[in-house]
C-alpha positions as CSV (number, residue, x, y, z in Angstrom):
1,X,93.3,68.4,145.1
2,X,94.0,69.3,148.7
3,X,94.1,72.9,149.8
4,X,97.3,72.1,151.5
5,X,99.2,70.8,148.5
6,X,102.8,70.6,149.8
7,X,104.2,70.6,146.3
8,X,103.4,74.3,145.9
9,X,105.6,76.7,147.8
10,X,105.1,80.3,148.5
11,X,107.2,82.8,146.4
12,X,110.7,83.3,147.6
13,X,111.9,86.3,149.6
14,X,113.7,87.6,146.5
15,X,110.5,87.7,144.5
16,X,108.7,89.4,147.4
17,X,111.3,92.1,147.4
18,X,110.9,92.5,143.7
19,X,107.3,93.5,144.2
20,X,108.7,97.1,144.1
21,X,108.5,96.6,140.3
22,X,104.9,97.6,140.5
23,X,106.0,101.3,140.6
24,X,107.9,100.8,137.4
25,X,104.9,99.1,135.8
26,X,102.8,102.1,136.8
27,X,105.3,104.4,135.0
28,X,105.3,102.1,132.0
29,X,101.5,102.3,131.8
30,X,101.6,106.1,131.3
31,X,104.4,105.6,128.7
32,X,102.4,103.0,126.9
33,X,99.0,104.7,127.1
34,X,99.1,106.2,123.6
35,X,100.0,102.9,122.1
36,X,97.3,101.1,124.1
37,X,94.8,103.5,122.6
38,X,95.8,102.5,119.1
39,X,96.0,98.7,119.6
40,X,93.1,98.0,122.0
41,X,89.7,98.1,120.3
42,X,87.0,100.3,121.7
43,X,84.4,98.5,123.8
44,X,80.6,98.3,123.4
45,X,79.8,100.2,126.6
46,X,78.9,97.2,128.7
47,X,79.4,97.4,132.5
48,X,82.5,96.0,134.2
49,X,82.6,95.4,137.9
50,X,86.1,95.5,139.4
51,X,86.9,93.8,142.7
52,X,90.2,94.8,144.5
53,X,92.7,92.5,146.1
54,X,93.4,91.7,149.8
55,X,93.9,94.9,151.9
56,X,93.0,97.1,148.9
57,X,90.1,99.3,148.1
58,X,88.7,101.0,145.0
59,X,91.7,103.4,144.9
60,X,93.9,100.5,143.8
61,X,91.9,100.0,140.7
62,X,91.8,103.7,139.6
63,X,94.2,103.1,136.6
64,X,92.3,100.0,135.5
65,X,89.0,101.8,135.6
66,X,90.4,104.8,133.8
67,X,91.8,102.6,131.1
68,X,88.4,100.9,130.6
69,X,86.5,104.2,130.6
70,X,88.9,105.4,127.9
71,X,88.1,102.3,125.9
72,X,84.3,103.0,126.1
73,X,83.3,100.6,128.8
74,X,81.3,101.4,131.9
75,X,83.8,100.4,134.8
76,X,82.4,100.3,138.3
77,X,83.9,100.2,141.8
78,X,82.8,97.5,144.2
79,X,82.0,100.2,146.8
80,X,82.5,97.9,149.8
81,X,85.7,99.5,151.3
82,X,88.8,97.5,151.8
83,X,88.8,93.8,150.9
84,X,89.9,92.2,154.2
85,X,88.2,88.8,154.3
86,X,86.4,86.2,152.2
87,X,82.9,85.6,153.6
88,X,79.5,84.5,152.5
89,X,78.1,87.8,153.8
90,X,80.4,89.9,151.6
91,X,79.7,87.6,148.6
92,X,76.0,88.3,149.1
93,X,76.7,92.1,149.0
94,X,78.7,91.7,145.8
95,X,75.9,89.6,144.2
96,X,73.5,92.5,145.0
97,X,75.9,95.0,143.5
98,X,76.2,92.9,140.3
99,X,72.4,92.5,140.0
100,X,71.9,96.3,140.4
101,X,74.4,96.9,137.6
102,X,72.7,94.4,135.3
103,X,69.3,96.0,136.0
104,X,70.6,99.5,135.4
105,X,72.2,98.7,132.1
106,X,69.9,95.9,130.9
107,X,72.8,93.7,129.8
108,X,75.1,91.2,131.4
109,X,78.2,92.4,133.2
110,X,81.9,91.4,133.0
111,X,83.8,91.0,136.3
112,X,87.5,91.6,137.0
113,X,88.9,90.3,140.3
114,X,92.5,91.1,141.5
115,X,94.0,88.5,143.9
116,X,91.4,87.9,146.7
117,X,88.9,89.8,144.5
118,X,89.2,87.1,141.9
119,X,87.9,84.5,144.4
120,X,84.8,86.7,144.8
121,X,84.5,87.2,141.0
122,X,84.5,83.4,140.4
123,X,82.0,82.7,143.1
124,X,79.7,85.5,141.9
125,X,79.7,84.0,138.4
126,X,79.0,80.6,139.9
127,X,76.1,81.9,141.9
128,X,74.4,83.9,139.1
129,X,75.9,82.9,135.8
130,X,72.9,84.3,134.0
131,X,74.1,87.8,134.9
132,X,77.8,87.5,134.1
133,X,79.3,87.9,130.6
134,X,82.8,86.8,131.5
135,X,85.3,86.8,134.4
136,X,89.0,87.9,134.4
137,X,91.2,87.1,137.4
138,X,94.5,88.8,138.1
139,X,96.9,86.7,140.3
140,X,94.0,85.1,142.1
141,X,94.8,82.0,144.2
142,X,91.8,79.8,143.5
143,X,93.8,76.5,142.9
144,X,96.2,74.1,144.6
145,X,96.9,75.7,148.0
146,X,95.5,78.6,149.9
147,X,98.6,78.8,152.0
148,X,101.2,79.1,149.2
149,X,101.5,82.8,149.5
150,X,103.3,85.6,151.4
151,X,100.1,87.1,152.8
152,X,98.8,84.0,154.6
153,X,99.9,85.2,158.0
154,X,98.6,88.7,157.5
155,X,95.2,87.5,156.4
156,X,94.9,85.4,159.5
157,X,96.0,88.3,161.7
158,X,93.5,90.8,160.2
159,X,90.5,88.5,159.6
160,X,91.0,86.1,162.5
161,X,90.2,83.3,160.0
162,X,92.4,80.3,159.9
163,X,92.8,78.6,156.5
164,X,92.6,75.3,158.2
165,X,89.0,76.2,159.3
166,X,87.7,77.0,155.9
167,X,85.0,74.5,154.7
168,X,86.9,71.9,152.5
169,X,83.8,71.7,150.3
170,X,84.0,75.4,149.6
171,X,87.6,75.1,148.6
172,X,86.9,72.3,146.2
173,X,84.1,74.4,144.7
174,X,86.5,77.3,144.2
175,X,88.9,75.2,142.3
176,X,86.3,74.4,139.7
177,X,85.6,77.0,137.0
178,X,82.1,78.6,137.0
179,X,80.0,78.1,133.8
180,X,81.0,81.4,132.1
181,X,84.0,82.4,130.0
182,X,87.0,82.6,132.4
183,X,90.5,84.1,131.9
184,X,93.1,83.6,134.5
185,X,96.1,86.0,134.3
186,X,99.2,85.0,136.3
187,X,102.9,85.7,136.5
188,X,105.7,83.2,137.3
189,X,107.5,86.1,139.1
190,X,104.6,86.9,141.4
191,X,106.1,87.7,144.7
192,X,102.9,87.4,146.8
193,X,101.0,84.3,145.5
194,X,102.5,81.1,144.1
195,X,101.7,81.3,140.3
196,X,100.6,77.6,140.3
197,X,97.7,78.6,142.4
198,X,96.5,81.3,140.0
199,X,95.6,79.1,137.0
200,X,93.1,76.6,135.9
201,X,94.6,73.1,136.2
202,X,92.9,72.1,133.0
203,X,91.7,74.4,130.3
204,X,88.3,73.8,129.0
205,X,85.9,75.2,126.3
206,X,85.3,78.3,128.4
207,X,88.6,78.6,130.4
208,X,92.1,79.9,129.6
209,X,95.4,80.7,131.4
210,X,97.5,83.6,130.2
211,X,101.0,84.2,131.6
212,X,102.5,87.7,131.8
213,X,105.8,89.1,133.0
214,X,105.5,91.3,136.1
215,X,104.7,91.7,139.7
216,X,101.6,90.8,141.7
217,X,101.0,94.4,142.9
218,X,101.3,95.7,139.4
219,X,98.8,93.5,137.7
220,X,96.1,96.1,137.7
221,X,98.2,98.6,135.7
222,X,100.8,96.5,133.8
223,X,100.4,97.5,130.1
224,X,100.6,93.9,128.9
225,X,97.8,92.9,131.3
226,X,95.7,95.9,130.2
227,X,96.1,94.8,126.6
228,X,94.8,91.3,127.5
229,X,91.9,92.8,129.4
230,X,90.9,95.1,126.5
231,X,91.2,92.2,124.1
232,X,89.0,89.9,126.2
233,X,86.3,92.4,126.9
234,X,86.0,93.4,123.3
235,X,84.7,90.0,122.3
236,X,81.0,89.9,121.4
237,X,78.9,88.3,124.0
238,X,78.3,84.7,123.1
239,X,81.3,84.5,120.8
240,X,84.1,84.0,123.3
241,X,87.4,82.6,122.0
242,X,90.8,81.9,123.7
243,X,93.6,84.5,123.5
244,X,95.9,83.6,120.6
245,X,99.6,84.1,121.0
246,X,100.6,84.9,117.5
247,X,103.2,87.3,116.1
248,X,104.6,89.8,118.6
249,X,102.3,88.4,121.3
250,X,104.5,85.2,121.4
251,X,107.3,87.4,122.8
252,X,105.1,89.4,125.2
253,X,103.2,86.5,126.6
254,X,105.2,83.3,127.5
255,X,103.6,79.9,127.2
256,X,102.5,77.4,124.6
257,X,100.4,78.7,121.8
258,X,96.8,77.6,121.7
259,X,94.3,77.9,118.9
260,X,91.2,79.8,120.0
261,X,88.0,77.8,119.9
262,X,84.7,79.6,119.6
263,X,82.3,78.9,122.4
264,X,78.6,79.7,122.4
265,X,77.6,80.9,125.9
């Protein structure tokens, strides 16, 4: 599919203005923190590399890392400053960071990428799948159109990189899932990125899309997102299953219910 899919439009100005909801989602996290401690299982201590979104640095993922630390994981910054551009050079630095974490802990790592950070997370898993346990993306525009967002002009201004000049083969590669378990979290009320661009076009044995209610800027601390992240990370390595929307989860997470299928990875 073309990177300039004209059927996909950027989010409306009204949705962009509603990104202020992120502050309310932050407040709701602190209110929901005691409940999350009860319903999210403790982890097995494996390392989780967290890659921030466009214009953001490690400070934007403080809540997410604190949550994962509390659940007994080993969350790690990307330690590369602000995320301002997608480049092969920066991807190589992330690959080195991931390899260092794997060598230090002696186990495969999970990777969470927020927005632009999700593009890096996917390409990292494609480059070295033997080191990656699973990938979770938060509002990451890896599909349909790279221009269907409200940050396109700002990305060009800061990076000097025109979307039209991106290698079409690289874009086609990005749209294909890497060979590791992949969870794409998206919101239909995302005010920054068109939600259609943030999900796998076809779910496979190792891929799933999960819809949440909320803003783009709040995805890293929205309690319903954190619950999914905790649920996904808690799965034993090699026994990944899709998220099941049963019971109360049918109300919290819109979308058709799918039966989880066990996949050996």
